[in-house]
C-alpha positions as CSV (number, residue, x, y, z in Angstrom):
1,M,8.8,4.8,2.9
2,L,4.5,4.9,3.2
3,I,4.2,2.2,2.0
4,G,7.1,0.2,2.1
5,T,6.2,0.7,6.0
6,T,2.4,-0.7,5.7
7,N,4.0,-3.6,3.5
8,S,6.6,-4.6,6.0
9,F,3.9,-4.4,8.5
10,G,3.8,-8.3,8.4
11,V,6.9,-8.5,10.3
12,Y,4.8,-7.1,13.4
13,L,2.1,-8.8,12.8
14,E,4.2,-11.5,13.9
15,V,6.6,-10.1,16.8
16,Y,3.1,-8.7,18.0
17,K,1.8,-11.5,17.8
18,L,4.2,-14.7,19.8
19,H,6.0,-12.1,21.8
20,V,3.5,-8.6,22.5
21,F,0.3,-10.5,23.0
22,P,-0.3,-13.9,23.0
23,T,-3.0,-14.1,24.1
24,T,-4.9,-11.5,21.3
25,P,-5.9,-12.9,18.2
26,S,-4.5,-12.6,15.2
27,S,-7.7,-11.0,13.6
28,T,-7.4,-8.1,16.0
29,L,-4.0,-7.5,15.9
30,S,-4.2,-7.3,11.8
31,W,-6.5,-4.8,12.3
32,I,-3.5,-2.3,12.6
33,G,-2.2,-3.2,9.5
34,S,-5.9,-3.2,7.5
35,L,-6.6,-0.4,9.0
36,Q,-3.0,1.4,7.8
37,F,-4.1,1.2,4.2
38,A,-7.9,1.5,4.8
39,S,-7.8,4.4,5.9
40,M,-5.3,6.5,3.3
41,C,-8.1,5.0,0.9
42,V,-11.0,6.6,2.9
43,F,-9.2,10.1,3.8
44,G,-8.1,9.8,0.3
45,V,-11.3,11.8,-1.6
46,G,-10.0,14.5,1.1
47,A,-6.3,14.1,0.1
48,G,-7.0,14.6,-3.2
49,V,-9.1,18.4,-2.8
50,L,-6.4,19.7,-0.9
51,I,-3.6,18.3,-3.5
52,E,-5.9,20.1,-6.1
53,R,-7.0,23.5,-3.4
54,F,-3.2,23.9,-2.6
55,P,0.6,23.9,-3.4
56,S,1.3,20.4,-3.5
57,Q,5.0,20.6,-1.7
58,L,2.7,22.0,1.8
59,V,0.1,19.3,1.3
60,I,3.4,16.6,1.2
61,A,5.9,18.0,4.0
62,V,2.9,18.4,6.2
63,G,1.4,14.6,5.3
64,G,5.2,13.3,5.9
65,V,5.5,14.5,9.2
66,L,1.8,13.3,10.6
67,T,2.6,10.3,8.9
68,G,5.9,9.9,11.4
69,S,4.5,11.7,14.7
70,S,2.1,9.0,14.1
71,L,4.4,6.4,14.4
72,L,6.4,8.0,17.1
73,I,3.3,8.6,18.8
74,A,2.5,4.9,18.5
75,S,5.5,2.8,20.6
76,A,4.1,4.3,23.4
77,C,1.1,2.7,23.4
78,K,0.7,-0.5,25.4
79,S,-2.5,-2.5,24.1
80,P,-3.6,-3.5,20.5
81,I,-6.7,-1.1,20.7
82,G,-3.4,2.1,21.0
83,L,-2.1,0.8,18.2
84,I,-4.9,0.0,16.2
85,F,-5.7,4.0,16.5
86,T,-2.4,5.0,16.5
87,Q,-0.2,3.0,13.9
88,G,-3.9,1.7,11.9
89,I,-5.6,4.9,11.5
90,L,-3.1,7.6,12.4
91,F,-1.3,6.8,10.1
92,G,-3.5,5.7,7.6
93,A,-5.2,8.9,7.5
94,A,-1.9,11.0,7.7
95,G,-0.4,8.6,4.8
96,S,-3.3,10.0,2.5
97,L,-1.1,12.7,2.3
98,L,1.6,11.5,0.1
99,L,-0.1,8.5,-1.2
100,I,-2.6,10.0,-3.3
101,P,-0.1,12.0,-5.3
102,A,3.0,9.8,-5.0
103,V,-0.3,7.8,-7.2
104,S,-1.8,10.4,-10.0
105,M,1.4,12.8,-10.1
106,P,3.5,11.0,-12.7
107,G,0.2,10.2,-14.7
108,Q,0.1,14.2,-15.1
109,W,3.3,14.5,-16.2
110,M,3.9,11.6,-18.9
111,E,1.7,10.9,-21.2
112,K,2.9,8.6,-24.6
113,Y,4.9,5.8,-21.2
114,R,2.4,6.5,-18.4
115,A,2.2,2.9,-17.7
116,L,6.6,3.1,-17.6
117,A,6.2,5.7,-15.1
118,T,3.7,4.5,-12.6
119,G,5.6,1.9,-12.7
120,I,8.6,2.8,-11.9
121,S,7.2,5.4,-9.5
122,I,5.1,2.8,-6.9
123,S,7.9,0.7,-7.3
124,G,9.9,2.4,-4.7
125,A,6.7,1.6,-2.5
126,S,7.9,-1.5,-3.2
127,L,11.8,-1.0,-3.1
128,G,10.6,0.9,0.4
129,G,9.2,-2.7,1.5
130,L,12.3,-4.5,0.7
131,W,14.5,-3.3,3.0
132,L,12.1,-2.3,5.3
133,S,11.6,-6.0,6.4
134,F,15.1,-6.5,7.3
135,A,15.7,-3.0,8.5
136,V,13.0,-3.5,11.1
137,R,13.5,-7.6,12.0
138,S,17.1,-6.1,13.3
139,I,16.1,-3.5,15.0
140,I,13.3,-5.0,16.5
141,S,16.6,-8.2,17.8
142,S,18.8,-5.3,18.6
143,I,16.3,-2.9,20.2
144,S,13.1,-3.8,21.2
145,W,9.2,-3.3,18.5
146,Q,9.0,0.2,19.8
147,W,11.9,1.7,18.9
148,A,11.9,0.3,15.6
149,L,8.3,2.5,15.0
150,R,10.4,6.1,16.2
151,I,13.0,5.2,13.8
152,T,11.1,4.1,10.8
153,G,8.1,7.6,12.2
154,L,11.3,9.8,11.5
155,L,12.9,8.0,8.8
156,I,9.2,9.1,7.2
157,I,9.8,13.1,7.9
158,V,13.5,13.4,6.8
159,V,12.4,11.8,3.7
160,S,9.2,13.6,3.4
161,V,10.1,16.7,3.5
162,C,13.3,17.0,2.4
163,A,11.2,14.7,-1.0
164,S,8.2,17.7,-0.6
165,P,10.2,20.2,-3.5
166,L,10.6,18.1,-5.8
167,M,6.0,16.9,-5.5
168,K,5.0,19.3,-8.2
169,K,1.7,18.6,-10.4
170,R,1.3,19.9,-13.5
171,V,-2.5,20.4,-14.3
172,H,-4.3,23.3,-11.5
173,V,-7.9,23.0,-10.8
174,A,-9.6,26.4,-11.1
175,R,-11.6,26.8,-7.6
176,R,-14.6,27.4,-8.8
177,E,-14.8,24.0,-9.7
178,K,-17.1,21.2,-7.8
179,I,-14.5,20.4,-4.6
180,I,-15.2,17.1,-5.4
181,D,-16.1,15.8,-8.6
182,M,-18.9,13.7,-8.4
183,S,-19.5,12.8,-12.1
184,A,-17.6,9.7,-12.2
185,L,-20.1,8.1,-10.0
186,K,-22.6,8.4,-12.7
187,N,-20.0,7.0,-15.8
188,I,-20.3,2.7,-15.8
189,H,-16.9,2.7,-16.1
190,F,-16.4,4.0,-13.3
191,V,-18.5,1.6,-11.7
192,L,-17.6,-1.3,-13.0
193,L,-13.5,0.1,-12.0
194,F,-14.9,0.9,-8.5
195,I,-16.1,-3.1,-8.2
196,S,-12.8,-4.3,-9.7
197,T,-10.6,-2.3,-7.2
198,L,-12.5,-3.5,-3.8
199,L,-12.5,-7.1,-5.1
200,A,-8.7,-6.8,-6.2
201,A,-8.1,-4.8,-3.0
202,G,-9.1,-7.4,-1.1
203,G,-7.1,-10.0,-1.9
204,Y,-4.4,-7.5,-2.0
205,Y,-2.2,-7.8,1.1
206,M,-4.1,-10.6,3.2
207,P,-0.2,-11.9,1.4
208,Y,1.7,-9.0,2.4
209,Y,0.0,-9.6,6.1
210,Y,-0.1,-13.7,6.3
211,M,2.2,-15.0,4.8
212,P,5.3,-13.6,6.8
213,S,3.6,-15.2,10.2
214,Y,2.7,-18.4,8.1
215,A,5.5,-19.5,7.4
216,V,7.3,-18.8,11.2
217,V,3.8,-20.1,13.2
218,E,2.8,-23.0,10.4
219,I,5.8,-24.2,8.5
220,G,8.3,-23.6,11.8
221,M,10.2,-21.8,10.1
222,P,12.7,-19.1,12.7
223,S,11.5,-15.9,12.8
224,A,13.8,-14.7,10.7
225,W,12.0,-15.8,7.7
226,S,9.5,-13.7,8.9
227,A,11.5,-10.7,8.1
228,N,13.1,-12.9,4.4
229,I,9.6,-13.5,3.3
230,S,7.7,-10.5,3.2
231,S,11.2,-9.1,0.9
232,I,10.8,-11.5,-1.4
233,L,7.4,-10.9,-2.0
234,N,8.5,-6.9,-1.6
235,A,11.2,-7.9,-4.5
236,G,9.0,-9.3,-6.3
237,S,7.0,-6.4,-6.7
238,V,9.3,-3.9,-7.9
239,V,10.0,-6.1,-11.1
240,G,7.0,-6.9,-11.8
241,R,4.7,-3.1,-11.3
242,I,8.1,-2.1,-14.1
243,A,7.7,-4.9,-16.2
244,T,3.7,-5.0,-16.5
245,G,4.0,-0.7,-17.0
246,L,6.0,-1.3,-19.6
247,L,3.9,-4.3,-20.7
248,A,0.6,-2.5,-19.9
249,D,2.1,0.2,-22.8
250,Y,2.2,-1.6,-25.7
251,I,-0.7,-4.5,-25.1
252,G,-2.7,-1.6,-22.6
253,A,-2.8,-0.9,-19.4
254,L,-6.3,-2.4,-18.8
255,N,-5.1,-5.0,-20.5
256,A,-2.3,-5.7,-19.0
257,L,-4.5,-5.3,-15.3
258,L,-6.3,-8.4,-16.0
259,V,-3.7,-10.7,-16.6
260,T,-1.6,-10.2,-13.6
261,A,-5.1,-10.2,-11.7
262,L,-5.8,-14.2,-12.5
263,I,-1.8,-14.9,-12.6
264,S,-2.2,-13.1,-8.3
265,S,-4.9,-15.4,-8.0
266,L,-2.9,-18.7,-9.1
267,A,-0.1,-17.8,-7.5
268,V,-2.6,-18.1,-4.3
269,L,-5.1,-20.8,-5.0
270,V,-2.5,-23.1,-6.8
271,L,0.7,-22.1,-5.1
272,W,0.1,-21.2,-1.8
273,L,-3.2,-22.2,-0.2
274,P,-3.2,-26.5,-1.1
275,F,0.5,-26.8,0.5
276,K,2.8,-26.1,3.5
277,S,6.2,-26.1,2.3
278,L,8.8,-23.6,1.8
279,G,9.9,-23.8,-1.4
280,T,6.1,-23.7,-3.0
281,L,5.7,-19.7,-0.4
282,I,8.2,-18.6,-1.6
283,A,7.5,-19.6,-5.3
284,A,3.7,-18.4,-4.5
285,A,5.6,-14.8,-2.5
286,V,8.0,-14.3,-6.2
287,L,4.9,-14.9,-8.6
288,F,2.4,-12.9,-6.5
289,G,4.9,-9.8,-5.7
290,F,4.9,-9.8,-8.8
291,A,1.6,-9.5,-9.9
292,S,-0.1,-7.6,-7.6
293,G,2.3,-5.0,-7.9
294,S,-0.1,-4.0,-10.8
295,V,-3.1,-2.8,-8.2
296,M,-0.8,0.1,-7.5
297,S,0.3,0.3,-10.6
298,L,-2.2,0.2,-13.5
299,V,-5.3,1.1,-12.0
300,P,-4.3,5.4,-11.8
301,V,-3.9,4.4,-14.9
302,V,-6.2,3.4,-16.3
303,T,-8.1,5.5,-14.7
304,A,-6.5,8.8,-16.0
305,N,-7.1,7.1,-19.9
306,M,-11.1,6.5,-18.3
307,F,-10.9,10.4,-17.1
308,G,-7.7,12.4,-18.7
309,I,-5.6,14.1,-15.7
310,K,-7.6,17.5,-14.9
311,R,-9.9,16.0,-11.7
312,L,-7.5,13.2,-11.7
313,S,-6.2,13.6,-7.4
314,S,-9.9,13.9,-6.3
315,I,-11.4,11.1,-8.9
316,M,-8.2,8.8,-7.7
317,G,-9.3,9.2,-4.4
318,L,-12.7,8.0,-4.4
319,V,-10.8,5.9,-6.7
320,F,-9.3,4.5,-3.4
321,F,-11.9,4.4,-0.7
322,S,-13.2,1.2,-2.7
323,Y,-9.5,-0.5,-1.5
324,A,-10.5,0.5,1.4
325,I,-13.5,-1.5,1.2
326,G,-11.9,-4.4,-0.1
327,T,-8.7,-3.1,2.5
328,F,-11.0,-3.6,5.8
329,I,-13.3,-6.4,5.8
330,S,-10.4,-9.1,4.2
331,S,-7.6,-9.1,6.3
332,P,-9.5,-9.3,9.5
333,V,-11.5,-12.0,8.0
334,G,-8.5,-13.8,6.9
335,G,-7.3,-13.7,10.3
336,A,-10.2,-14.9,11.6
């Protein structure tokens, strides 16, 4: 539900731009979606500490209530600034309490098939984006964008609270240990991973945000195609995250990450940007969705392989800070 909501933001962006705030530049409206994921990553450092220090079930339940409530508040907003603060920053800050355990806990419980387990877990994010894109489009068409936010918020609260008892951590950190393990910053491998994920995150969400509206605004397709393109991206990502997890267990997570990063780049540079046709846009969405999912699913595996699972939650919080920088910069620049 969490990343699915973020992945389906392209549907909201198209509605905001064409119907709700038509005089507001796309670069301004894109800050809403950009700050969703960026805020998750910025506050991920603190979320990792909370997961290590407190019962994970409690942290996840509280995070679900706060995340859903942010969308309920957003539904009452009348301006882009209000949505930036609520649907963007508040949603992301609370969502960090759900994101960090979701990406770090599978690696704690699995060793031999760690990449596959993480891929299956993270594929739920794309599965959420797959059906949420159609659901949000349907609710907006039938009722309003405000009710789309309210219903999504209530679903996040219910699902998170019900699932929280199952989210049990395997490794417990003694309270006498450092609150945040900053020793990783002195490791050259961590520095290279940080820079790599920063660059990868810079390009990850732009297709999710702009391909749906591109189909309507640039190609001239009916508005329903914004949800169609968003769902194609997420469908490709569901399959891709599981497939790359299988691949990573055989050739290594880092090698699989390099291969999928190359494929993602080619999908954008060769299929999307040079053409303005529906066929190539669909092909680009399928290929990018399939390959780009590894940015979320394989980075936790690479991190666990490098630093072990004991402090994985807090170290993943540091890694996700690089995602914040890349996402914070890229989407508004892409909409300019």
